[in-house]
N, C-alpha and C positions, 0 to 999 in steps of 0.2 A: 563226146567221141572218146573211145578207149585209146589208151596209149599203146596197147598191144592187143592181140586177139588170141582166142582159144587155139586156133590152128597153128600159129607160130610157136606157141608154147608146147603144143603136142609134138610137133615135128622136132623140136629141140630136146624132147625127152624130159620136160620139166615136171611131168606127172608121175614119174617113177620115184616112189618113196623107198624106205628101207624094208627089211624083212619084218614080218609081223611080230616076231619074238623080240625085236629090238625097239619097238615103237614106244613113244611117250604118250600115255593116255590123254594128256592135255592137248594133243594135236588132233584129237577125235573130230572136232568141228570142221576140220579142213580135209578130212579123208573121205573119198568118194566110195571106195570099195576095196576089197582084198582079192588079189588074183595070183594064183600059184604061190601063196605064202608071202606075197609082197603087197604092201599097201599102195593104193593108187590115189594120188592127190586130186582134189576137186579143182580143176583149172578155171572153172567159172568164178570161184572165190578168189583164185590167184589173180585173175584179171581185175577184179574189184579192188583188191588190196594193192596192186601195183598202181592203179589210178589214184588211190588215197595217198600213197607215199609220194608219187610223182607231183601231185598238187602241193603237198607240204614242202617238197624240195624246191619247186618253182618259186614259191613265196619267199623262201629263205634266200635263194639266189638273187631275186629281184631287190631284196632289201640289203644286199651286199654281204650277207653272212656266208660262212664257209662250212663245208661238209668234209669230214675226214673219212676216207675209204680204208677199210681194213680187211685184208685177206692174205693169209700167209700159207695156205695150203697150195700144193703144186698145181692143181687143176684150175685154180682161180687167180693166182697172183699176177700172171701176165695180162690176162684180159681185164682185170681190175685196174692195173697200172695204166693200161692203154686208154680206158674210158675216163679215168680220173684226170689224166694228162689232157685229154681232149676238151675238158671243161675247166682246166686250170685249177683243179682242187688237189689238196694234199692227200697222200696215201701212205699206207704202211703195208709192205708185202714181204719183208724179210723176217723180221722178228718184232713182237710187241715188247718194247722195253717197259718193265714194271714202273709204274708211276708216270707214264707218258702224259696222262691227264691230271692225276691227283698230285703229282710233283712236277708240274709243268715248268716252274722257274729253273729247276735243275736241268731239264731237257734243253731249255733255251740257252743255258750256259754252255752245254756241249755243242750246240749249233754255232754259238759265238766263237768257240774254240776252233771250229772248222773254218770259220770265216777269217779268224786271225792267222791261221796257217796259210790260207790263200793269199792274204795280204803280204805275208813274209815272202812267199814265192814271187809275187808280183813286184815287190820293191827291191828284190835282190838279197834280202837279209838271209834267206834260206841257203843261198850259195856260199855264204861266209861261214856256215856251221861245219863242224867236223863230220866226216863221212858217217860215223856211227849215229850221231844225232839226227842227221838227215834221214837215215834209214828208219829210225824210230818214229820220227815225225811223219814220214811217208806212210808207214804202216798204220799209225794212229788216224791219219786223214782218211785212208782207205776204209778203215773200220767205221768211222763216223759217217762217211758218205754212204756206205752200205745200209746202215741202220737208220740214219736220220736225214740223208740227203733229200728224200722226197717230201720232208716236212720243213725244210730249211726256211721257207718263206711264210710259215704259219706262226705269226707273231703273237697270236692270242688263242685261247681255247676255241675249238670248233663249236658251231651251233648245233651240229648233229653228227652222228656216227652211222656209217653204212657198213654192215658186217656180212661176210659170207662165212657160214659155218659157226653157229652160235656156241657149240661145244668147244671147238678148237680155240675160239677167240673169247672165251669166258672172262678172262682177266680184263680185256678191253671193255666188255659189256658191264662188268662190275664197277669199273672206274667211272664209266659214263653214268651209270645208275646213281652212284654216290654223289656225283656232281649235278644230277638232274639234267643231263644232256640227253635229248631224245635219241633213241636207237632204232634204226631201220635195218631189217635183216632178212636175208633169205633163210627161211627156217624149214628144215627137213622133218620127216615124220619121227625121227629118233630124238629130236631136240625139245627143250622146254621153252614154249613161247612166252611164258609169264614175264620175264624181264624186258621183253621187247615192246616198244611203243607202236611200231608199224611192222606187223608180221606179214611177210610175203611167203606163203607156203609154196615151196618148189624144191626141186632136186638141186642140192647144193654141191653135188659131186661131178656134174657134167659141165664142161666149159661152155657148150652151146646153150644150155639152160641159163647159166649165169649171164652169158652175153645178151640173151633176149631181154632179161630183166633189166640189165644195165643200160641197154639201148633205150628203153622206155624212160628210165629214171634220168639218165644223162641228157636225153632229148628235152625233158622238162626243165632241167637245170639250165640248159642252153637257152631255152625260151625266156626264162627268168633273167638271165644275163643280158639278152638282147633287149628286153623291155627296159631294163635298168639303163642300158646305154642310150636308148631312144629318149627316155625321160631326162637324162643328163644333157643330151644334145638339144632337146627342146628348151630346157632351162637356160642353157648357154645362149641359144638363139634369141630367147625372149629378153635376156639381160643385155645382149648386144643391140637389139632393136630399141630397147628403152634408152640406152646410152646415145644411140644415133638420133633419136627423137629429141633428146635433151640438148644435144650439142648445137644445132642450128639456133635455138633460142638464145643460148649464151653468146653465140657469135653476133647475133643481131644487136643484143644489148651492148656488147663491146664496140660494135661498129658505130652505134649511135653516139656513144660516149666519145669515140675518136673524132667523129664528125663535129661534135660540139666543141671539143678541145681545139680542133683545127680552124673553126670559124673565126674570122677577124673581128676583133673588138673595136667598135667605133669609138673614136676619141671624142670627149666632150668639147663643145665649142669654147674657145678661149674667151675669158671675160674681157669686156671692153672697158 
């Protein structure tokens, strides 16, 4: 069963590529035809590629691994943030900070700085500072929140990257490639699909097209998360059942011992 279908993608305008003169020849296998100087993407291949990426994401989610969503272009940032939040995954929609993956310990320090400021506000230390210091810290906190707030709970490197617009997010893709982190991306006809592990050929400029792809991928992630939860619940239930079965046996042994201790000891007859 497909995660999405040809008609949904067509209605969302996912088949519209870029002008023929702007195309990347490496996208030729995913192009169906040219019409009025614009390349048309083969949506049958898009459906297949979405299913491949969705299955990979489902496996990752089921094993407890995390996916980082990246989209800083205006048309994509809101819809990507919404879908990433719906499955509890980290995302970057403001600006890709150089070294976010390759220099991850430094990024974690910045996140810790943000948490430290929050603690200062909570315990009242912030209120004891001079007005100028409070203003500087407030501005610093706002900047950190804007750039790193959405990855605050990402304690280790992600297991995969999902990208909208390979050209715009090339720095993110390069860092992921360097660290051998799989990249899943919506790739338009003007982009180079070579650095991408899971190519999803589709229009990356239309919010509706991006939403249809994300709906399928996040649906798969959600399935993986649900299966993981069911497995955990089953393990907990089995552990509780094993404890319950073991408990009565222990009680019986203890009760026999208690009975033996409580039984009166007959005194030996006195010697005549």
